VEXDORO-964671 format. One record per residue (C-alpha): residue number from 0; residue in three letters; x negated, y, z negated. Coordinates in nm, 3 decimals. Each point is the difference from the previous one (the first is absolute). Layout:
VEXDORO-964671
(NUM "ALA" (X Y Z));
...
//
This chain:
VEXDORO-964671
(0 "UNK" (-15.355 -2.484 1.453));
(1 "UNK" (0.363 -0.052 0.101));
(2 "UNK" (0.298 0.200 -0.109));
(3 "UNK" (0.209 -0.162 -0.272));
(4 "UNK" (0.328 -0.156 0.118));
(5 "UNK" (0.322 0.193 -0.044));
(6 "UNK" (0.131 -0.239 -0.264));
(7 "UNK" (-0.301 0.059 -0.226));
(8 "UNK" (0.031 0.374 0.042));
(9 "UNK" (0.372 0.002 -0.075));
(10 "UNK" (-0.062 -0.207 -0.312));
(11 "UNK" (-0.270 0.246 -0.111));
(12 "UNK" (0.238 0.290 0.053));
(13 "UNK" (0.286 -0.170 -0.186));
(14 "UNK" (-0.193 -0.146 -0.293));
(15 "UNK" (-0.288 0.242 -0.049));
(16 "UNK" (0.146 0.312 0.166));
(17 "UNK" (-0.320 0.000 0.207));
(18 "UNK" (-0.008 0.327 0.195));
(19 "UNK" (-0.291 -0.117 0.218));
(20 "UNK" (0.198 -0.308 0.108));
(21 "UNK" (0.297 0.219 0.089));
(22 "UNK" (-0.221 0.232 0.207));
(23 "UNK" (-0.131 -0.299 0.196));
(24 "UNK" (0.355 -0.120 0.069));
(25 "UNK" (0.108 0.350 0.094));
(26 "UNK" (-0.290 0.048 0.245));
(27 "UNK" (0.053 -0.346 0.145));
(28 "UNK" (0.373 0.028 0.072));
(29 "UNK" (0.087 0.369 0.031));
(30 "UNK" (-0.125 0.049 0.359));
(31 "UNK" (0.234 -0.274 0.131));
(32 "UNK" (0.288 0.131 -0.211));
(33 "UNK" (-0.059 0.352 0.126));
(34 "UNK" (-0.003 -0.114 0.365));
(35 "UNK" (0.325 -0.186 -0.053));
(36 "UNK" (0.157 0.295 -0.184));
(37 "UNK" (-0.092 0.238 0.283));
(38 "UNK" (0.150 -0.233 0.259));
(39 "UNK" (0.318 -0.092 -0.188));
(40 "UNK" (0.071 0.302 -0.216));
(41 "UNK" (0.009 0.371 0.039));
(42 "UNK" (-0.342 0.115 0.126));
(43 "UNK" (-0.023 0.277 -0.257));
(44 "UNK" (0.079 -0.221 -0.296));
(45 "UNK" (-0.238 -0.293 0.057));
(46 "UNK" (-0.216 0.101 -0.298));
(47 "UNK" (0.306 0.020 -0.225));
(48 "UNK" (0.131 -0.335 0.124));
(49 "UNK" (-0.332 -0.171 -0.072));
(50 "UNK" (-0.024 0.170 -0.339));
(51 "UNK" (0.351 -0.123 -0.091));
(52 "UNK" (-0.097 -0.348 0.119));
(53 "UNK" (-0.299 -0.014 -0.233));
(54 "UNK" (0.206 0.132 -0.291));
(55 "UNK" (0.257 -0.275 0.049));
(56 "UNK" (-0.267 -0.265 0.047));
(57 "UNK" (-0.174 0.088 -0.326));
(58 "UNK" (0.333 -0.026 -0.181));
(59 "UNK" (0.066 -0.342 0.156));
(60 "UNK" (-0.334 -0.183 -0.006));
(61 "UNK" (0.154 -0.250 -0.243));
(62 "UNK" (0.274 -0.089 0.252));
(63 "UNK" (-0.239 -0.078 0.285));
(64 "UNK" (-0.007 -0.381 0.037));
(65 "UNK" (-0.280 -0.020 0.264));
(66 "UNK" (0.226 -0.178 0.253));
(67 "UNK" (-0.138 0.246 0.256));
(68 "UNK" (-0.311 0.213 0.027));
(69 "UNK" (-0.021 0.313 -0.211));
(70 "UNK" (0.004 0.211 0.319));
(71 "UNK" (0.326 -0.166 0.112));
(72 "UNK" (0.153 0.063 -0.342));
(73 "UNK" (-0.112 0.364 0.001));
(74 "UNK" (0.133 0.045 0.354));
(75 "UNK" (0.334 -0.141 -0.113));
(76 "UNK" (0.013 0.259 -0.278));
(77 "UNK" (-0.090 0.271 0.252));
(78 "UNK" (0.280 -0.111 0.232));
(79 "UNK" (0.245 0.026 -0.290));
(80 "UNK" (-0.128 0.347 -0.089));
(81 "UNK" (0.050 0.109 0.362));
(82 "UNK" (0.346 -0.156 0.005));
(83 "UNK" (0.098 0.191 -0.312));
(84 "UNK" (-0.133 0.324 0.151));
(85 "UNK" (0.209 -0.060 0.313));
(86 "UNK" (0.308 -0.081 -0.205));
(87 "UNK" (-0.045 0.324 -0.188));
(88 "UNK" (-0.051 0.190 0.327));
(89 "UNK" (0.308 -0.166 0.149));
(90 "UNK" (0.212 0.116 -0.289));
(91 "UNK" (-0.100 0.354 0.093));
(92 "UNK" (0.063 -0.057 0.371));
(93 "UNK" (0.177 -0.291 0.162));
(94 "UNK" (-0.267 -0.190 0.195));
(95 "UNK" (0.027 -0.380 0.020));
(96 "UNK" (-0.330 -0.172 -0.079));
(97 "UNK" (0.017 -0.287 0.246));
(98 "UNK" (0.200 0.160 0.279));
(99 "UNK" (-0.169 -0.136 0.311));
(100 "UNK" (0.193 0.237 0.225));
(101 "UNK" (-0.136 0.313 -0.170));
(102 "UNK" (-0.329 -0.031 0.181));
(103 "UNK" (-0.123 0.256 0.247));
(104 "UNK" (-0.313 -0.072 0.197));
(105 "UNK" (-0.294 0.224 -0.077));
(106 "UNK" (-0.074 0.281 0.245));
(107 "UNK" (-0.131 -0.133 0.330));
(108 "UNK" (-0.358 0.112 0.056));
(109 "UNK" (-0.277 -0.131 0.220));
(110 "UNK" (-0.162 -0.155 -0.308));
(111 "UNK" (0.253 -0.120 -0.256));
(112 "UNK" (-0.127 -0.035 -0.355));
(113 "UNK" (0.065 -0.348 -0.142));
(114 "UNK" (0.051 0.141 -0.349));
(115 "UNK" (0.266 0.239 0.134));
(116 "UNK" (0.171 -0.285 0.181));
(117 "UNK" (0.002 -0.214 -0.317));
(118 "UNK" (0.131 0.294 -0.201));
(119 "UNK" (0.285 0.042 0.252));
(120 "UNK" (0.127 -0.357 -0.055));
(121 "UNK" (0.309 -0.051 -0.216));
(122 "UNK" (-0.103 -0.046 -0.365));
(123 "UNK" (0.084 -0.372 -0.021));
(124 "UNK" (-0.187 -0.092 0.318));
(125 "UNK" (-0.291 0.226 -0.092));
(126 "UNK" (-0.030 -0.161 -0.344));
(127 "UNK" (-0.013 -0.352 0.143));
(128 "UNK" (-0.247 0.100 0.274));
(129 "UNK" (-0.235 0.175 -0.243));
(130 "UNK" (0.014 -0.269 -0.267));
(131 "UNK" (-0.036 -0.290 0.246));
(132 "UNK" (-0.208 0.124 0.293));
(133 "UNK" (-0.204 0.276 -0.162));
(134 "UNK" (-0.048 -0.121 -0.358));
(135 "UNK" (0.006 -0.371 0.087));
(136 "UNK" (0.266 -0.128 -0.240));
(137 "UNK" (0.180 -0.320 0.109));
(138 "UNK" (0.373 0.018 0.074));
(139 "UNK" (0.082 -0.175 -0.327));
(140 "UNK" (-0.172 0.276 -0.200));
(141 "UNK" (0.149 0.275 0.218));
(142 "UNK" (0.347 -0.145 -0.051));
(143 "UNK" (-0.054 -0.015 -0.376));
(144 "UNK" (-0.135 0.357 -0.015));
(145 "UNK" (0.286 0.144 0.206));
(146 "UNK" (0.266 -0.228 -0.151));
(147 "UNK" (0.104 -0.135 0.340));
(148 "UNK" (0.015 -0.345 0.158));
(149 "UNK" (-0.309 -0.134 0.177));
(150 "UNK" (0.203 -0.013 0.323));
(151 "UNK" (0.087 0.367 -0.040));
(152 "UNK" (-0.369 0.080 -0.043));
(153 "UNK" (-0.081 -0.184 0.321));
(154 "UNK" (0.280 0.163 0.200));
(155 "UNK" (-0.088 0.350 -0.130));
(156 "UNK" (-0.362 -0.061 0.102));
(157 "UNK" (0.105 -0.114 0.347));
(158 "UNK" (0.214 0.313 0.049));
(159 "UNK" (-0.279 0.227 -0.125));
(160 "UNK" (-0.257 -0.159 0.231));
(161 "UNK" (0.232 0.023 0.301));
(162 "UNK" (0.076 0.364 -0.069));
(163 "UNK" (-0.370 0.085 -0.040));
(164 "UNK" (-0.084 -0.182 0.324));
(165 "UNK" (0.261 0.205 0.184));
(166 "UNK" (-0.118 0.326 -0.154));
(167 "UNK" (-0.369 -0.071 0.044));
(168 "UNK" (0.021 -0.176 0.336));
(169 "UNK" (-0.195 0.139 0.293));
(170 "UNK" (0.246 -0.111 0.265));
(171 "UNK" (0.244 0.258 0.146));
(172 "UNK" (0.293 -0.214 -0.116));
(173 "UNK" (-0.127 0.036 -0.358));
(174 "UNK" (0.026 0.379 0.026));
(175 "UNK" (0.349 -0.040 0.147));
(176 "UNK" (0.096 -0.230 -0.293));
(177 "UNK" (-0.117 0.267 -0.244));
(178 "UNK" (0.226 0.260 0.157));
(179 "UNK" (0.304 -0.230 0.021));
(180 "UNK" (-0.025 -0.171 -0.339));
(181 "UNK" (0.296 0.081 -0.229));
//
């Protein structure tokens, strides 16, 4: 027996208020949303970010036109929730969201943790890298989710990959790059 498609489950939730259908959707999509929230948002608030995402999604089922997958749509909502959290945080302390110069390399150890390196990327580059390379969304979807041009998505990804290669490189010049990077 196969799992019902997302569209059928969403319809059951909307029309019949089917709690079982919602639980299936929740179990199906929450792990990916949680991974993305941990990588893009504040580590401690990933649960809250995902919770807010589901609340918004349930209020907006009627607006979903199925031009993308449900997971892409939910991830777009999550990105907006994270953006709003950052905006709110920035109002409390001035910290530009997409400032590519405000990026310090992670501490240099013998074994550098990839997650720590990704977390050390500037927010804009990190978002594109996670959404494209980790979660597998095409640049068109990433651009739509982040409200940027496709070319910007591609250039942010290129910068993020280059920076990670320098930080994670085994060659002595990579360690030197980490120390000298602005």
